[in-house]
Chimera marker file (.cmm) of the C-alpha trace (Angstrom):
<marker_set name="trace">
<marker id="1" x="0.026" y="-0.028" z="-0.023" r="1" g="1" b="0" radius="0.5"/>
<marker id="2" x="1.394" y="3.383" z="-0.979" r="1" g="1" b="0" radius="0.5"/>
<marker id="3" x="0.814" y="6.315" z="1.370" r="1" g="1" b="0" radius="0.5"/>
<marker id="4" x="1.420" y="9.844" z="0.075" r="1" g="1" b="0" radius="0.5"/>
<marker id="5" x="0.682" y="13.309" z="1.350" r="1" g="1" b="0" radius="0.5"/>
<marker id="6" x="0.173" y="14.641" z="-2.238" r="1" g="1" b="0" radius="0.5"/>
<marker id="7" x="-3.104" y="14.570" z="-4.062" r="1" g="1" b="0" radius="0.5"/>
<marker id="8" x="-1.958" y="11.836" z="-6.490" r="1" g="1" b="0" radius="0.5"/>
<marker id="9" x="0.651" y="9.108" z="-7.028" r="1" g="1" b="0" radius="0.5"/>
<marker id="10" x="3.216" y="10.264" z="-9.492" r="1" g="1" b="0" radius="0.5"/>
<marker id="11" x="2.819" y="8.443" z="-12.820" r="1" g="1" b="0" radius="0.5"/>
<marker id="12" x="-0.405" y="6.713" z="-11.892" r="1" g="1" b="0" radius="0.5"/>
<marker id="13" x="-3.983" y="7.213" z="-12.882" r="1" g="1" b="0" radius="0.5"/>
<marker id="14" x="-6.325" y="6.670" z="-10.037" r="1" g="1" b="0" radius="0.5"/>
<marker id="15" x="-9.981" y="6.184" z="-9.187" r="1" g="1" b="0" radius="0.5"/>
<marker id="16" x="-11.132" y="7.656" z="-6.011" r="1" g="1" b="0" radius="0.5"/>
<marker id="17" x="-12.757" y="5.107" z="-3.546" r="1" g="1" b="0" radius="0.5"/>
<marker id="18" x="-13.468" y="7.384" z="-0.554" r="1" g="1" b="0" radius="0.5"/>
<marker id="19" x="-12.342" y="8.682" z="2.817" r="1" g="1" b="0" radius="0.5"/>
<marker id="20" x="-10.487" y="6.321" z="5.050" r="1" g="1" b="0" radius="0.5"/>
<marker id="21" x="-9.431" y="6.956" z="8.646" r="1" g="1" b="0" radius="0.5"/>
<marker id="22" x="-8.030" y="5.430" z="11.779" r="1" g="1" b="0" radius="0.5"/>
<marker id="23" x="-7.756" y="6.742" z="15.237" r="1" g="1" b="0" radius="0.5"/>
<marker id="24" x="-6.772" y="5.847" z="18.822" r="1" g="1" b="0" radius="0.5"/>
<marker id="25" x="-6.848" y="7.494" z="22.210" r="1" g="1" b="0" radius="0.5"/>
<marker id="26" x="-3.612" y="6.954" z="24.256" r="1" g="1" b="0" radius="0.5"/>
<marker id="27" x="-2.298" y="7.982" z="27.596" r="1" g="1" b="0" radius="0.5"/>
<marker id="28" x="0.782" y="7.321" z="29.747" r="1" g="1" b="0" radius="0.5"/>
<marker id="29" x="0.662" y="5.596" z="33.085" r="1" g="1" b="0" radius="0.5"/>
<marker id="30" x="0.358" y="7.716" z="36.194" r="1" g="1" b="0" radius="0.5"/>
<marker id="31" x="3.925" y="7.176" z="37.380" r="1" g="1" b="0" radius="0.5"/>
<marker id="32" x="5.398" y="8.365" z="34.084" r="1" g="1" b="0" radius="0.5"/>
<marker id="33" x="2.986" y="11.248" z="34.121" r="1" g="1" b="0" radius="0.5"/>
<marker id="34" x="4.331" y="12.401" z="37.447" r="1" g="1" b="0" radius="0.5"/>
<marker id="35" x="7.855" y="12.184" z="36.064" r="1" g="1" b="0" radius="0.5"/>
<marker id="36" x="6.808" y="14.185" z="33.014" r="1" g="1" b="0" radius="0.5"/>
<marker id="37" x="5.227" y="16.778" z="35.303" r="1" g="1" b="0" radius="0.5"/>
<marker id="38" x="8.513" y="17.201" z="37.116" r="1" g="1" b="0" radius="0.5"/>
<marker id="39" x="10.341" y="17.408" z="33.804" r="1" g="1" b="0" radius="0.5"/>
<marker id="40" x="8.333" y="20.526" z="33.019" r="1" g="1" b="0" radius="0.5"/>
<marker id="41" x="10.051" y="22.365" z="35.907" r="1" g="1" b="0" radius="0.5"/>
<marker id="42" x="13.491" y="21.839" z="34.278" r="1" g="1" b="0" radius="0.5"/>
<marker id="43" x="12.600" y="21.726" z="30.661" r="1" g="1" b="0" radius="0.5"/>
<marker id="44" x="13.603" y="19.166" z="28.057" r="1" g="1" b="0" radius="0.5"/>
<marker id="45" x="11.974" y="16.548" z="25.882" r="1" g="1" b="0" radius="0.5"/>
<marker id="46" x="9.142" y="14.455" z="27.359" r="1" g="1" b="0" radius="0.5"/>
<marker id="47" x="10.411" y="11.206" z="26.092" r="1" g="1" b="0" radius="0.5"/>
<marker id="48" x="7.501" y="8.948" z="27.279" r="1" g="1" b="0" radius="0.5"/>
<marker id="49" x="4.872" y="11.327" z="25.673" r="1" g="1" b="0" radius="0.5"/>
<marker id="50" x="6.935" y="11.186" z="22.536" r="1" g="1" b="0" radius="0.5"/>
<marker id="51" x="6.789" y="7.408" z="22.608" r="1" g="1" b="0" radius="0.5"/>
<marker id="52" x="3.143" y="7.463" z="23.392" r="1" g="1" b="0" radius="0.5"/>
<marker id="53" x="2.399" y="9.719" z="20.400" r="1" g="1" b="0" radius="0.5"/>
<marker id="54" x="4.660" y="7.658" z="18.070" r="1" g="1" b="0" radius="0.5"/>
<marker id="55" x="2.684" y="4.596" z="19.023" r="1" g="1" b="0" radius="0.5"/>
<marker id="56" x="-0.661" y="6.395" z="18.599" r="1" g="1" b="0" radius="0.5"/>
<marker id="57" x="0.313" y="7.651" z="15.135" r="1" g="1" b="0" radius="0.5"/>
<marker id="58" x="1.483" y="4.003" z="14.138" r="1" g="1" b="0" radius="0.5"/>
<marker id="59" x="-1.775" y="2.498" z="15.371" r="1" g="1" b="0" radius="0.5"/>
<marker id="60" x="-4.072" y="5.208" z="13.773" r="1" g="1" b="0" radius="0.5"/>
<marker id="61" x="-2.028" y="4.569" z="10.507" r="1" g="1" b="0" radius="0.5"/>
<marker id="62" x="-2.497" y="0.791" z="10.765" r="1" g="1" b="0" radius="0.5"/>
<marker id="63" x="-6.281" y="1.205" z="11.219" r="1" g="1" b="0" radius="0.5"/>
<marker id="64" x="-6.485" y="3.571" z="8.247" r="1" g="1" b="0" radius="0.5"/>
<marker id="65" x="-4.603" y="1.067" z="6.095" r="1" g="1" b="0" radius="0.5"/>
<marker id="66" x="-6.904" y="-1.737" z="7.194" r="1" g="1" b="0" radius="0.5"/>
<marker id="67" x="-9.959" y="0.338" z="6.160" r="1" g="1" b="0" radius="0.5"/>
<marker id="68" x="-8.335" y="1.070" z="2.777" r="1" g="1" b="0" radius="0.5"/>
<marker id="69" x="-7.411" y="-2.555" z="2.206" r="1" g="1" b="0" radius="0.5"/>
<marker id="70" x="-11.062" y="-3.609" z="2.905" r="1" g="1" b="0" radius="0.5"/>
<marker id="71" x="-12.085" y="-1.184" z="0.154" r="1" g="1" b="0" radius="0.5"/>
<marker id="72" x="-9.623" y="-2.767" z="-2.282" r="1" g="1" b="0" radius="0.5"/>
<marker id="73" x="-7.436" y="0.369" z="-2.447" r="1" g="1" b="0" radius="0.5"/>
<marker id="74" x="-3.914" y="0.378" z="-3.971" r="1" g="1" b="0" radius="0.5"/>
<marker id="75" x="-2.955" y="3.645" z="-2.273" r="1" g="1" b="0" radius="0.5"/>
<marker id="76" x="-3.960" y="6.406" z="0.100" r="1" g="1" b="0" radius="0.5"/>
<marker id="77" x="-3.406" y="9.931" z="-1.061" r="1" g="1" b="0" radius="0.5"/>
<marker id="78" x="-3.569" y="13.280" z="0.732" r="1" g="1" b="0" radius="0.5"/>
<marker id="79" x="-2.654" y="11.477" z="4.086" r="1" g="1" b="0" radius="0.5"/>
<marker id="80" x="-2.954" y="13.736" z="7.143" r="1" g="1" b="0" radius="0.5"/>
<marker id="81" x="-2.689" y="13.489" z="10.906" r="1" g="1" b="0" radius="0.5"/>
<marker id="82" x="-4.599" y="15.300" z="13.550" r="1" g="1" b="0" radius="0.5"/>
<marker id="83" x="-4.428" y="15.253" z="17.271" r="1" g="1" b="0" radius="0.5"/>
<marker id="84" x="-6.425" y="16.496" z="20.136" r="1" g="1" b="0" radius="0.5"/>
<marker id="85" x="-6.421" y="16.449" z="23.883" r="1" g="1" b="0" radius="0.5"/>
<marker id="86" x="-9.375" y="14.389" z="25.110" r="1" g="1" b="0" radius="0.5"/>
<marker id="87" x="-8.749" y="14.780" z="28.851" r="1" g="1" b="0" radius="0.5"/>
<marker id="88" x="-5.743" y="15.583" z="31.042" r="1" g="1" b="0" radius="0.5"/>
<marker id="89" x="-2.865" y="13.378" z="29.829" r="1" g="1" b="0" radius="0.5"/>
<marker id="90" x="-4.855" y="11.629" z="27.089" r="1" g="1" b="0" radius="0.5"/>
<marker id="91" x="-4.588" y="12.400" z="23.344" r="1" g="1" b="0" radius="0.5"/>
<marker id="92" x="-6.513" y="11.228" z="20.324" r="1" g="1" b="0" radius="0.5"/>
<marker id="93" x="-4.564" y="10.807" z="17.127" r="1" g="1" b="0" radius="0.5"/>
<marker id="94" x="-6.396" y="10.487" z="13.772" r="1" g="1" b="0" radius="0.5"/>
<marker id="95" x="-4.939" y="9.536" z="10.411" r="1" g="1" b="0" radius="0.5"/>
<marker id="96" x="-7.076" y="10.156" z="7.395" r="1" g="1" b="0" radius="0.5"/>
<marker id="97" x="-6.803" y="10.272" z="3.595" r="1" g="1" b="0" radius="0.5"/>
<marker id="98" x="-8.482" y="9.269" z="0.348" r="1" g="1" b="0" radius="0.5"/>
<marker id="99" x="-8.274" y="5.649" z="-0.693" r="1" g="1" b="0" radius="0.5"/>
<marker id="100" x="-7.579" y="5.217" z="-4.422" r="1" g="1" b="0" radius="0.5"/>
<marker id="101" x="-7.296" y="2.346" z="-6.931" r="1" g="1" b="0" radius="0.5"/>
<marker id="102" x="-4.959" y="2.342" z="-9.844" r="1" g="1" b="0" radius="0.5"/>
<marker id="103" x="-6.508" y="2.178" z="-13.343" r="1" g="1" b="0" radius="0.5"/>
<link id1="1" id2="2" r="1" g="1" b="0" radius="0.2"/>
<link id1="2" id2="3" r="1" g="1" b="0" radius="0.2"/>
<link id1="3" id2="4" r="1" g="1" b="0" radius="0.2"/>
<link id1="4" id2="5" r="1" g="1" b="0" radius="0.2"/>
<link id1="5" id2="6" r="1" g="1" b="0" radius="0.2"/>
<link id1="6" id2="7" r="1" g="1" b="0" radius="0.2"/>
<link id1="7" id2="8" r="1" g="1" b="0" radius="0.2"/>
<link id1="8" id2="9" r="1" g="1" b="0" radius="0.2"/>
<link id1="9" id2="10" r="1" g="1" b="0" radius="0.2"/>
<link id1="10" id2="11" r="1" g="1" b="0" radius="0.2"/>
<link id1="11" id2="12" r="1" g="1" b="0" radius="0.2"/>
<link id1="12" id2="13" r="1" g="1" b="0" radius="0.2"/>
<link id1="13" id2="14" r="1" g="1" b="0" radius="0.2"/>
<link id1="14" id2="15" r="1" g="1" b="0" radius="0.2"/>
<link id1="15" id2="16" r="1" g="1" b="0" radius="0.2"/>
<link id1="16" id2="17" r="1" g="1" b="0" radius="0.2"/>
<link id1="17" id2="18" r="1" g="1" b="0" radius="0.2"/>
<link id1="18" id2="19" r="1" g="1" b="0" radius="0.2"/>
<link id1="19" id2="20" r="1" g="1" b="0" radius="0.2"/>
<link id1="20" id2="21" r="1" g="1" b="0" radius="0.2"/>
<link id1="21" id2="22" r="1" g="1" b="0" radius="0.2"/>
<link id1="22" id2="23" r="1" g="1" b="0" radius="0.2"/>
<link id1="23" id2="24" r="1" g="1" b="0" radius="0.2"/>
<link id1="24" id2="25" r="1" g="1" b="0" radius="0.2"/>
<link id1="25" id2="26" r="1" g="1" b="0" radius="0.2"/>
<link id1="26" id2="27" r="1" g="1" b="0" radius="0.2"/>
<link id1="27" id2="28" r="1" g="1" b="0" radius="0.2"/>
<link id1="28" id2="29" r="1" g="1" b="0" radius="0.2"/>
<link id1="29" id2="30" r="1" g="1" b="0" radius="0.2"/>
<link id1="30" id2="31" r="1" g="1" b="0" radius="0.2"/>
<link id1="31" id2="32" r="1" g="1" b="0" radius="0.2"/>
<link id1="32" id2="33" r="1" g="1" b="0" radius="0.2"/>
<link id1="33" id2="34" r="1" g="1" b="0" radius="0.2"/>
<link id1="34" id2="35" r="1" g="1" b="0" radius="0.2"/>
<link id1="35" id2="36" r="1" g="1" b="0" radius="0.2"/>
<link id1="36" id2="37" r="1" g="1" b="0" radius="0.2"/>
<link id1="37" id2="38" r="1" g="1" b="0" radius="0.2"/>
<link id1="38" id2="39" r="1" g="1" b="0" radius="0.2"/>
<link id1="39" id2="40" r="1" g="1" b="0" radius="0.2"/>
<link id1="40" id2="41" r="1" g="1" b="0" radius="0.2"/>
<link id1="41" id2="42" r="1" g="1" b="0" radius="0.2"/>
<link id1="42" id2="43" r="1" g="1" b="0" radius="0.2"/>
<link id1="43" id2="44" r="1" g="1" b="0" radius="0.2"/>
<link id1="44" id2="45" r="1" g="1" b="0" radius="0.2"/>
<link id1="45" id2="46" r="1" g="1" b="0" radius="0.2"/>
<link id1="46" id2="47" r="1" g="1" b="0" radius="0.2"/>
<link id1="47" id2="48" r="1" g="1" b="0" radius="0.2"/>
<link id1="48" id2="49" r="1" g="1" b="0" radius="0.2"/>
<link id1="49" id2="50" r="1" g="1" b="0" radius="0.2"/>
<link id1="50" id2="51" r="1" g="1" b="0" radius="0.2"/>
<link id1="51" id2="52" r="1" g="1" b="0" radius="0.2"/>
<link id1="52" id2="53" r="1" g="1" b="0" radius="0.2"/>
<link id1="53" id2="54" r="1" g="1" b="0" radius="0.2"/>
<link id1="54" id2="55" r="1" g="1" b="0" radius="0.2"/>
<link id1="55" id2="56" r="1" g="1" b="0" radius="0.2"/>
<link id1="56" id2="57" r="1" g="1" b="0" radius="0.2"/>
<link id1="57" id2="58" r="1" g="1" b="0" radius="0.2"/>
<link id1="58" id2="59" r="1" g="1" b="0" radius="0.2"/>
<link id1="59" id2="60" r="1" g="1" b="0" radius="0.2"/>
<link id1="60" id2="61" r="1" g="1" b="0" radius="0.2"/>
<link id1="61" id2="62" r="1" g="1" b="0" radius="0.2"/>
<link id1="62" id2="63" r="1" g="1" b="0" radius="0.2"/>
<link id1="63" id2="64" r="1" g="1" b="0" radius="0.2"/>
<link id1="64" id2="65" r="1" g="1" b="0" radius="0.2"/>
<link id1="65" id2="66" r="1" g="1" b="0" radius="0.2"/>
<link id1="66" id2="67" r="1" g="1" b="0" radius="0.2"/>
<link id1="67" id2="68" r="1" g="1" b="0" radius="0.2"/>
<link id1="68" id2="69" r="1" g="1" b="0" radius="0.2"/>
<link id1="69" id2="70" r="1" g="1" b="0" radius="0.2"/>
<link id1="70" id2="71" r="1" g="1" b="0" radius="0.2"/>
<link id1="71" id2="72" r="1" g="1" b="0" radius="0.2"/>
<link id1="72" id2="73" r="1" g="1" b="0" radius="0.2"/>
<link id1="73" id2="74" r="1" g="1" b="0" radius="0.2"/>
<link id1="74" id2="75" r="1" g="1" b="0" radius="0.2"/>
<link id1="75" id2="76" r="1" g="1" b="0" radius="0.2"/>
<link id1="76" id2="77" r="1" g="1" b="0" radius="0.2"/>
<link id1="77" id2="78" r="1" g="1" b="0" radius="0.2"/>
<link id1="78" id2="79" r="1" g="1" b="0" radius="0.2"/>
<link id1="79" id2="80" r="1" g="1" b="0" radius="0.2"/>
<link id1="80" id2="81" r="1" g="1" b="0" radius="0.2"/>
<link id1="81" id2="82" r="1" g="1" b="0" radius="0.2"/>
<link id1="82" id2="83" r="1" g="1" b="0" radius="0.2"/>
<link id1="83" id2="84" r="1" g="1" b="0" radius="0.2"/>
<link id1="84" id2="85" r="1" g="1" b="0" radius="0.2"/>
<link id1="85" id2="86" r="1" g="1" b="0" radius="0.2"/>
<link id1="86" id2="87" r="1" g="1" b="0" radius="0.2"/>
<link id1="87" id2="88" r="1" g="1" b="0" radius="0.2"/>
<link id1="88" id2="89" r="1" g="1" b="0" radius="0.2"/>
<link id1="89" id2="90" r="1" g="1" b="0" radius="0.2"/>
<link id1="90" id2="91" r="1" g="1" b="0" radius="0.2"/>
<link id1="91" id2="92" r="1" g="1" b="0" radius="0.2"/>
<link id1="92" id2="93" r="1" g="1" b="0" radius="0.2"/>
<link id1="93" id2="94" r="1" g="1" b="0" radius="0.2"/>
<link id1="94" id2="95" r="1" g="1" b="0" radius="0.2"/>
<link id1="95" id2="96" r="1" g="1" b="0" radius="0.2"/>
<link id1="96" id2="97" r="1" g="1" b="0" radius="0.2"/>
<link id1="97" id2="98" r="1" g="1" b="0" radius="0.2"/>
<link id1="98" id2="99" r="1" g="1" b="0" radius="0.2"/>
<link id1="99" id2="100" r="1" g="1" b="0" radius="0.2"/>
<link id1="100" id2="101" r="1" g="1" b="0" radius="0.2"/>
<link id1="101" id2="102" r="1" g="1" b="0" radius="0.2"/>
<link id1="102" id2="103" r="1" g="1" b="0" radius="0.2"/>
</marker_set>
């Protein structure tokens, strides 16, 4: 499966199948959250939150791919990611794009 952020796949004619998406809501455990809170006092990268968001993006992408495969897609164009805070220390990540089939 080809994923691109562009509106088309270079050198390919495509037929649009429709919107595909995947999402997840993730959080870190309370102990790590306390550590991250202390880290805000001194500054620096919040490594555990970075790891959480990377896992969330990977899972959202996987779910989007599964939806596209079920539609018989060859690629997903115009891939985008969005995130939002759902509650304190929990974030939703959504991956979305347009499933296409090559002609």
